[in-house]
C-alpha positions as CSV (number, residue, x, y, z in Angstrom):
1,X,245.8,26.6,76.9
2,X,246.3,28.9,79.9
3,X,245.2,32.3,78.5
4,X,241.8,33.6,79.7
5,X,241.0,34.9,76.3
6,X,240.5,32.5,73.4
7,X,242.8,33.2,70.4
8,X,241.1,34.0,67.1
9,X,243.3,31.5,65.3
10,X,244.7,28.3,66.8
11,X,246.5,25.3,65.2
12,X,246.1,22.0,67.1
13,X,249.0,19.8,65.9
14,X,249.4,16.1,66.6
15,X,248.3,12.5,66.0
16,X,246.9,11.6,69.4
17,X,243.1,11.8,69.0
18,X,242.3,12.1,72.7
19,X,244.6,15.0,73.3
20,X,243.4,16.7,70.1
21,X,239.8,16.3,71.1
22,X,240.5,17.7,74.5
23,X,242.4,20.7,73.0
24,X,239.5,21.5,70.7
25,X,236.9,21.1,73.4
26,X,238.9,23.5,75.7
27,X,238.9,26.1,73.0
28,X,235.2,25.8,72.5
29,X,234.6,25.9,76.2
30,X,236.7,29.1,76.4
31,X,234.7,30.7,73.6
32,X,231.4,29.7,75.3
33,X,232.7,31.2,78.6
34,X,233.0,34.5,76.7
35,X,229.8,34.1,74.8
36,X,227.3,31.3,75.7
37,X,225.5,31.7,72.4
38,X,228.6,31.1,70.3
39,X,227.8,29.1,67.1
40,X,230.2,26.1,66.6
41,X,230.9,24.5,63.2
42,X,233.0,21.3,63.5
43,X,233.9,20.2,60.0
44,X,235.8,17.2,58.4
45,X,237.5,17.6,55.0
46,X,234.7,15.8,53.3
47,X,232.3,18.5,54.6
48,X,234.4,21.4,53.3
49,X,233.4,21.9,49.7
50,X,234.0,24.9,47.6
51,X,232.5,28.0,49.3
52,X,231.9,26.3,52.6
53,X,234.6,28.2,54.4
54,X,233.2,31.5,53.1
55,X,229.7,30.4,54.2
56,X,230.7,29.7,57.9
57,X,232.9,32.7,58.2
58,X,230.8,35.3,56.4
59,X,229.5,38.2,58.6
60,X,226.4,37.3,60.5
61,X,223.2,39.5,60.4
62,X,222.8,39.1,64.1
63,X,226.5,39.5,65.0
64,X,226.8,36.2,66.8
65,X,230.3,34.9,67.4
66,X,231.4,31.6,65.8
67,X,233.9,28.9,66.3
68,X,235.0,27.1,63.1
69,X,236.9,23.9,63.5
70,X,238.5,22.4,60.5
71,X,239.7,18.8,61.2
72,X,242.5,17.0,59.3
73,X,243.5,20.1,57.3
74,X,246.4,18.1,56.0
75,X,243.8,16.2,53.9
76,X,242.3,19.2,52.3
77,X,242.6,19.5,48.5
78,X,245.0,22.0,47.1
79,X,242.2,24.4,46.1
80,X,240.5,24.2,49.5
81,X,243.8,24.6,51.3
82,X,244.3,27.7,49.2
83,X,240.9,29.0,50.2
84,X,241.9,28.6,53.9
85,X,245.2,30.3,53.3
86,X,243.4,33.2,51.6
87,X,241.1,33.6,54.6
88,X,244.1,33.8,56.9
89,X,245.1,37.0,55.1
90,X,241.8,38.7,56.0
91,X,240.1,36.9,58.9
92,X,236.7,37.7,60.2
93,X,236.5,39.6,63.5
94,X,233.8,37.5,65.0
95,X,235.2,34.1,64.1
96,X,237.5,31.8,66.1
97,X,239.2,29.5,63.6
98,X,240.8,26.2,64.8
99,X,242.9,24.2,62.3
100,X,243.6,20.6,63.3
101,X,246.7,19.1,61.6
102,X,248.3,15.7,62.2
103,X,251.8,17.0,61.9
104,X,254.3,15.8,59.3
105,X,255.0,17.0,55.8
106,X,251.5,16.6,54.3
107,X,249.7,19.9,54.2
108,X,252.7,21.6,55.9
109,X,252.3,24.8,53.8
110,X,248.9,25.5,55.3
111,X,250.3,24.9,58.8
112,X,253.2,27.3,58.2
113,X,250.8,29.9,56.7
114,X,248.7,29.7,59.9
115,X,251.7,30.1,62.2
116,X,252.9,33.1,60.1
117,X,249.5,34.6,60.5
118,X,250.0,34.5,64.3
119,X,248.2,31.3,65.2
120,X,248.5,30.0,68.7
121,X,249.8,26.4,68.6
122,X,248.8,23.5,70.8
123,X,250.9,20.3,70.4
124,X,249.2,17.0,70.9
125,X,251.9,14.5,70.2
126,X,251.4,10.8,71.2
127,X,253.4,9.9,74.3
128,X,256.1,7.5,73.1
129,X,258.3,7.1,76.2
130,X,257.3,5.3,79.4
131,X,258.1,8.4,81.4
132,X,255.6,10.4,79.2
133,X,252.9,7.9,79.7
134,X,253.5,7.9,83.5
135,X,253.2,11.7,83.4
136,X,250.0,11.4,81.5
137,X,248.5,9.1,84.2
138,X,249.6,11.4,87.0
139,X,248.2,14.4,85.0
140,X,244.8,12.7,84.8
141,X,244.6,12.4,88.6
142,X,245.8,16.0,89.0
143,X,243.0,17.2,86.6
144,X,240.5,15.5,89.0
145,X,242.2,17.1,92.1
146,X,243.6,13.7,93.2
147,X,246.9,12.0,93.5
148,X,248.3,8.6,92.6
149,X,251.6,7.1,93.9
150,X,254.4,6.5,91.4
151,X,254.2,2.7,91.8
152,X,250.4,2.8,91.4
153,X,250.7,4.8,88.2
154,X,253.1,2.2,86.8
155,X,250.8,-0.6,87.9
156,X,248.0,1.0,86.1
157,X,250.1,1.3,82.9
158,X,251.1,-2.4,83.2
159,X,247.4,-3.4,83.6
160,X,245.7,-1.2,81.0
161,X,248.4,-0.7,78.3
162,X,249.4,2.3,76.2
163,X,246.1,3.4,74.6
164,X,245.5,6.9,76.0
165,X,241.7,6.7,75.8
166,X,241.7,3.4,77.8
167,X,244.1,4.9,80.3
168,X,242.0,8.0,80.7
169,X,238.9,5.9,81.2
170,X,240.7,3.8,83.8
171,X,241.9,6.9,85.7
172,X,238.3,8.3,85.7
173,X,237.0,5.0,87.0
174,X,239.5,4.9,89.8
175,X,238.8,8.5,90.8
176,X,235.1,7.7,91.0
177,X,235.6,4.4,92.9
178,X,238.2,5.4,95.4
179,X,239.0,8.1,97.9
180,X,242.2,9.9,98.9
181,X,245.5,9.1,97.3
182,X,245.4,6.1,94.9
183,X,247.9,3.4,95.8
184,X,249.0,0.0,94.3
185,X,246.3,-1.8,96.3
186,X,243.6,0.2,94.8
187,X,244.9,-0.4,91.3
188,X,245.2,-4.1,91.9
189,X,241.6,-4.2,93.3
190,X,240.1,-2.8,90.2
191,X,242.5,-3.9,87.5
192,X,243.4,-7.6,88.0
193,X,244.8,-9.2,84.9
194,X,245.4,-7.5,81.5
195,X,242.9,-4.7,80.8
196,X,243.7,-4.9,77.1
197,X,241.5,-8.0,77.2
198,X,238.4,-5.9,77.0
199,X,235.4,-6.8,74.9
200,X,236.5,-4.2,72.3
201,X,239.9,-5.9,71.9
202,X,238.2,-9.3,71.5
203,X,235.9,-7.7,68.8
204,X,238.8,-6.0,67.0
205,X,240.8,-9.2,66.8
206,X,237.8,-11.2,65.6
207,X,236.8,-9.0,62.8
208,X,240.4,-8.8,61.7
209,X,240.4,-12.5,61.3
210,X,243.1,-13.0,64.0
211,X,241.4,-16.0,65.6
212,X,244.0,-17.2,68.0
213,X,244.5,-13.7,69.4
214,X,240.8,-13.1,69.7
215,X,240.3,-16.4,71.6
216,X,243.2,-15.6,73.9
217,X,241.8,-12.1,74.6
218,X,238.3,-13.6,75.2
219,X,239.6,-16.0,77.8
220,X,241.5,-13.2,79.6
221,X,238.5,-10.9,79.4
222,X,236.2,-13.6,81.0
223,X,238.8,-14.4,83.6
224,X,239.0,-10.8,84.9
225,X,235.2,-10.7,85.2
226,X,234.0,-8.9,82.0
227,X,230.3,-9.7,81.6
228,X,229.6,-11.9,78.6
229,X,226.8,-9.6,77.5
230,X,229.2,-6.7,77.2
231,X,231.7,-8.8,75.2
232,X,228.9,-9.8,72.7
233,X,227.8,-6.1,72.6
234,X,231.3,-5.2,71.5
235,X,231.2,-8.0,68.9
236,X,227.9,-6.7,67.6
237,X,229.1,-3.1,67.4
238,X,232.3,-4.1,65.5
239,X,230.2,-6.1,63.0
240,X,227.7,-3.4,62.6
241,X,230.5,-1.0,61.9
242,X,231.8,-3.3,59.2
243,X,228.4,-3.4,57.6
244,X,228.2,0.4,57.5
245,X,231.7,1.1,56.0
246,X,232.1,-2.0,53.7
247,X,229.5,-0.7,51.2
248,X,228.8,2.9,52.1
249,X,225.8,4.6,50.2
250,X,226.8,7.2,47.6
251,X,226.9,10.8,48.8
252,X,227.1,9.9,52.5
253,X,229.9,11.9,54.3
254,X,232.1,10.7,57.1
255,X,230.1,12.4,59.8
256,X,227.0,10.6,58.8
257,X,228.8,7.3,58.3
258,X,230.2,7.6,61.9
259,X,226.7,8.3,63.2
260,X,225.3,5.2,61.4
261,X,228.2,3.1,62.7
262,X,227.8,4.5,66.2
263,X,231.5,5.4,66.5
264,X,233.4,8.7,66.8
265,X,234.6,10.0,63.4
266,X,238.3,9.2,64.1
267,X,237.5,5.5,64.3
268,X,236.3,5.3,60.7
269,X,239.9,4.8,59.5
270,X,240.2,1.7,61.8
271,X,236.8,0.4,60.6
272,X,237.8,0.8,56.9
273,X,241.1,-1.1,57.5
274,X,239.2,-3.9,59.3
275,X,236.6,-4.1,56.5
276,X,239.2,-5.0,53.9
277,X,238.7,-8.6,52.9
278,X,235.1,-8.8,54.0
279,X,232.4,-9.6,51.5
280,X,228.6,-8.8,51.9
281,X,228.0,-12.5,52.5
282,X,230.6,-12.6,55.2
283,X,229.2,-9.5,57.0
284,X,225.6,-10.9,56.8
285,X,226.8,-14.2,58.3
286,X,228.7,-12.3,61.1
287,X,225.5,-10.4,61.9
288,X,223.6,-13.7,62.2
289,X,226.3,-15.0,64.6
290,X,226.1,-12.1,67.0
291,X,222.3,-12.3,67.0
292,X,222.4,-16.0,67.8
293,X,225.0,-15.4,70.5
294,X,222.9,-12.7,72.1
295,X,220.0,-15.1,72.4
296,X,222.2,-17.8,73.9
297,X,223.8,-15.5,76.5
298,X,220.4,-14.1,77.5
299,X,218.8,-17.4,78.4
300,X,218.6,-19.7,75.3
301,X,221.9,-21.4,76.2
302,X,223.6,-22.7,79.3
303,X,227.2,-21.7,78.8
304,X,227.9,-18.0,77.9
305,X,231.6,-18.6,77.6
306,X,231.2,-21.4,75.1
307,X,228.7,-19.3,73.2
308,X,231.2,-16.5,73.0
309,X,233.9,-18.8,71.8
310,X,231.6,-20.0,69.0
311,X,230.8,-16.4,68.1
312,X,234.5,-15.4,67.9
313,X,235.2,-18.5,65.7
314,X,232.1,-17.8,63.6
315,X,233.0,-14.1,63.0
316,X,236.6,-14.8,62.2
317,X,235.5,-17.6,59.8
318,X,232.9,-15.4,58.2
319,X,235.7,-13.0,57.1
320,X,236.9,-15.5,54.6
321,X,233.4,-16.3,53.3
322,X,232.9,-15.7,49.6
């Protein structure tokens, strides 16, 4: 997105959530640069019922500009996709429409209709090659006005892994904690061991019932200095997320579910996959485990590492509870 003026119609295509979120945020920022009072509507398919598009794109009494973001348009029903296609034939003058599509064959007709209507296209494909991931790391430092040596970028990739959000967070932290050009020594100082062994990875493996993996990640996480309280916080967050999505109340949309689970909307898919196989009794027991562990870590016990091992075993075991 290099143009100074925001396009009235943009398709953001790709399956890498971080890049998609950045592309959408940049469009919104460009619109706000032109009009600070611009009204933004960011909608998931579950929020786009019949007539919703007409509602958010209809002429305003006060003439304010609007940005309408339709996420995951490949998941729209046939009728709603037809409604969007119809809008493309006669778009509103004061509306910036952003269609987010994962790519692929699903919903391709709508994507093609948008391109035919003159949409600007932003591609957000997931980096699959090592050279692409290296370029991403270097780009993160360039965005911050900094440089990283080629061997340091490779060392950071080796330490953190391939998840773009984790890589971006690691780059941001290095920018904040260092000065000048970042070299291998700086990476080694802040990223000893495997950064995949974060509290969140421990939590994911535990709620998935992958006990041996969870214990291995826990030991690595502790060995590289992750605070026990942060690991248990990640465990608690993962279990709370399960509790929210395992038996969602009727009529609650994805945006509200994400808010209750305290996760970004894109993570609901992961939570739902993790919730498979869990029973209400198992979730209740897992919640008890993290509460007990919290007390042990914060003074009721003598060995936080042992308390966390018990917690991981307890959560993984609770998954099978009937």
